[in-house]
N, C-alpha and C positions, 0 to 999 in steps of 0.2 A: 633709935637714933640714926641707926645707917639708914631705914626707909625713908627719916626725916629729910636727913641728906638729898636721899633722890628724887624725893616730891621739890625739895628746893629750886635743886639743876632741873629739873624737868622744867617747870615753871621758867627757869632761867632761858633757856636754851630754846621753847615754845617763843618766847619775846624776841629772840635776835634772830630767830628765824623769820618771823613778820617783817621786822625789820628788814631784811638781806631780800626778803624776794621783793619788797615795795620798790626798795632801790635801784636792783635791778630789772624792774618788769618781767621776772622770772618767776614760777611756781611752784608746780607740785607739793604746795600747801598741804591740803588733804591728806596725801601720804606721808607727808613728813609727821603731821600730829597724832597721826593713828601709831607710830613703832615711838614715841618720845617716852613712853613709860620704860617700856622694855630697857631701851639702850639706858635710859638712865638707873636703873638696876642695875643692868649689867657690868657699867662704868661704877660703879660706888660700892659694888657689894660682892659681886660674883668674878670678875676677870681678873686675871693673873699678869698684869700687863702696867709698868709704870712708864710714863713721860719720859724719867729721866734714863732710860734704860729701853728704849722702842727695838734694840734690835736684839736683844736676849733670845738666845735660839730657844730658851725654853718657857718664852712666853705664849699665853693664852694667848688664839688667833682669834681675831672676828671681821667677818667676811659679811660686807653689804650689799647681797646680789642687786634690791632694787635700786640700782644706780641712782633712778631720776631723785631718789629723796635725800639728794649730797646736802642741803644748805642744811640739814637739820644733825647731821652728822658731824660736819665742820663745826656748827654753833657748840656742841659736845666736845671736841677735840681742843676747839679755840679755849674754850672754859676749863677744862683739864688742864692746858698751858704743854699740850703738846706742840704748837706753836703759839707766836705771837697773837693773840685776843686782835689786834688792829685787823689784822690782815680780814678779818671777816666781811672789814667795809669792802675788800676787795674782789668779793664775791660775784663770777659771771662777768669781770670787766676784760676785756683785751690784755693778755700778758701775764694773766692773775692763775697763780696754780689752783686756785677754787673754782676748776670748771662745773657748768651744771650737771653733768652728772659726775661721780666721785673717781678721783684720781688719786693714784696712788705716790705721785708728786707731795702729796702731803702729808707730814709727819702724821702716825700715826693707823694710817689704811693700807692695808694688804696688797688689795688689786682695785684696780681699775674694772668699774664696772658700768653697765651700760645696757648694751642689748641686754635682753631679760634670759634667765636661764642657766649663767655662765658659773653663778656664784657657788650653786652646791657642788657639780663636777670637781671646781677646784679645792673647795674643801676636802674633798673626799682624798684628792691626791694629798694633800697637806694631811690631813688625818693618818692618811697611807703610810708617809714618807716618818712623821711620829713613833709610828708602832718600828719603822725598819729600823731607824734610830734609838729604840730605846729611851725615848724623851715621852715624858708623862705631862703634853702639855696637854690642851685642847681647844677644839675648832668648833668653834659658833659661826651657823651664818645664818642671817634672815631676809627670807626671802617674802614675797608681797603674794595673794592667794590668787590674784589673776596671772601673774609671772608661772604659777604651774599647771598652766597650759601648755607650757613649754615641754616638747617629750626630751629633751636632755634632762631634766630633772628628774625622770620620770627612771633614764637609765641610769642615773645616780642612785638614786632610790634602788634600783635591784641591785646595784654593786655595792652600796656599804653593807649591809646583812651578808654579803658573801665573803664582804671581808674580815667581819666582824668587828667593827670601826666604832667601839663604844667608846672613842675620843671623838666622835662626832655629834653634835648637836644642833637639830634642825631647827629654826623656829618658824613660821609661819606666819604672820601679821594677817591675820582675818578680817579685814572689814569687807568686805561683802562685796566693794565696788573697783571695777576696773575702768581702763580708761574711756570705754565707750558707753557701758552702762554696769548691771548687776553682773556679778558672779554668776549667780543662777541663770539670768537671761542668756549672756555670751556664750560661757560653757561649764555651766554645772558642778562642781568638786563631789559633792556629796554622793555617798556617805563617806568622805576624807579621813575617819578616826580609822574605820574598819579597814580602808583602803591600805592606809600606811600600814596598818598591823598586818595584813595577809602578804605583803613584801616586808615583814619579820620587823618592823619595826617597833617599837615601845614608846606609845605615846600618853602624854597628858595634856588634858585642854582645862586652861584657865581663861579668866578676865586676862586682858591684857593690857589694862589700866590699873588694876589692883595692884599696888607697889606690893604689898605683903604677900598675895599670891605668888606674884613674878619672883621674889627673893624665897618664897618657900618651895617651890618648883626647882630651882636651881640647885637647892642644897641637894638635892637627890641623886643629880647625874653624878655617873650612868646609871639612868632606872633599871636596867640590868647589867649585869657584866656579858661581854659577850657581842651588846645589840646595841646600833646606833642609835638617840635617842632622839623624838621630835616633840616640840612644844607649841601644840595647835592654840595660838594666842586671841580671843575673840577681841574686837577693837571696832574702832571706829573714826568712820573716814573724816579727819576736821577735827580729832576731839579736843576741845576743849573754850572750843569760842563758839557759840549758839548760833549762827548763821553760815559757819561753815557744816555742820558737825551731818554725816550722811547725808552730804549734799555731791551731787556726780561733779558740778561745772568747778569745784574747787580744787581738779586731777590737775589742772590746766590754768585757772586762773591767777589774778595778780589784785593783790587787794589795792586800793585805790586809799588818797588820805586819808577819809572819812573811816572808810574799813578799819584801816589799820589803825587810827586810834580808838574805834568803838573794840576792835578786839585786846587793844591791848591793855584796856580800863575794863575787858571783863576779864582780864588775865589777871590784874592787880587783886581782883574782887574775893579769887579765888584761894 
C-alpha cells in the first residue's frame, strides 16, 4: 500500500516538474527525474516530518545538496501540502520564493543549496547537534555523483565516522552523468563502495528506481550502531521519459511544447 502511494507520488511530481521547467524555460529535468523515486519513498514511508509541524525540534531533516534539482523537490513539497500547490506555477519567476536553486524560504526546505558540496557538511553539523541535545531525529542528505568531486564532501566523509554519527544517512544519486560528461570521464569515483568503507561508513547499494528496494534499505538504518550510513542508489538520468533517459543534454535543456506533450503522454502510460 505504501509502495503504491510512493509510485503515484513519483508520477505526479515528474509530470508537474515537466510543466514547471517548460513554463519557466529552466531545466535540470534529467537530474530531477533520477531522484524522483528516492524522495517519493522517503516522504511517504521513511521521514518523520509533517507539513503541519515543520519546526518540530525532533523532526527528521532532509537536505537536498544537489540544489539545482529544486523543481522536483518543490513539486513534492507542494503535492504534500507544505505550501499551496498553486504556488508551483511561479517557479523561477521574478519575486517568487521558488528559486531555480533550492531555497530555505520555501516551507519544508531546511537549507538553501546550489554551490555543490555544502549539503553533507551541514548535515554532519545537524547530526552532531542532535547527539549533543539527546534528540533522536535522523539527518538525510542527497548528493549527486558529480558532486562527490568536491573536496568539502570528503572532509565530511572523514568527519562523520570520527564523531560516530549513526543518525546521519547519505544518499548518492549515482546516475553516472554530470554537467559536462560522464562521471567516469570527468573524474571517476570508482571503486566508490570501498572508498566509503575505508573511511568508516557502512554502505548499501540499491536500484534507485525500485520503490521496494528503497523502502527496504531505509528500514535498516542505522546499518551499524555508531557508524554513519550511505546508500549508493544506482539511477538513470531522465528516468521515466524515453528520450531523456541517459542523455547528457537534459542536464540543461528545457522541453519545448512538442517534447512536453510527448513526455506527459509517456508518463500517463506508465
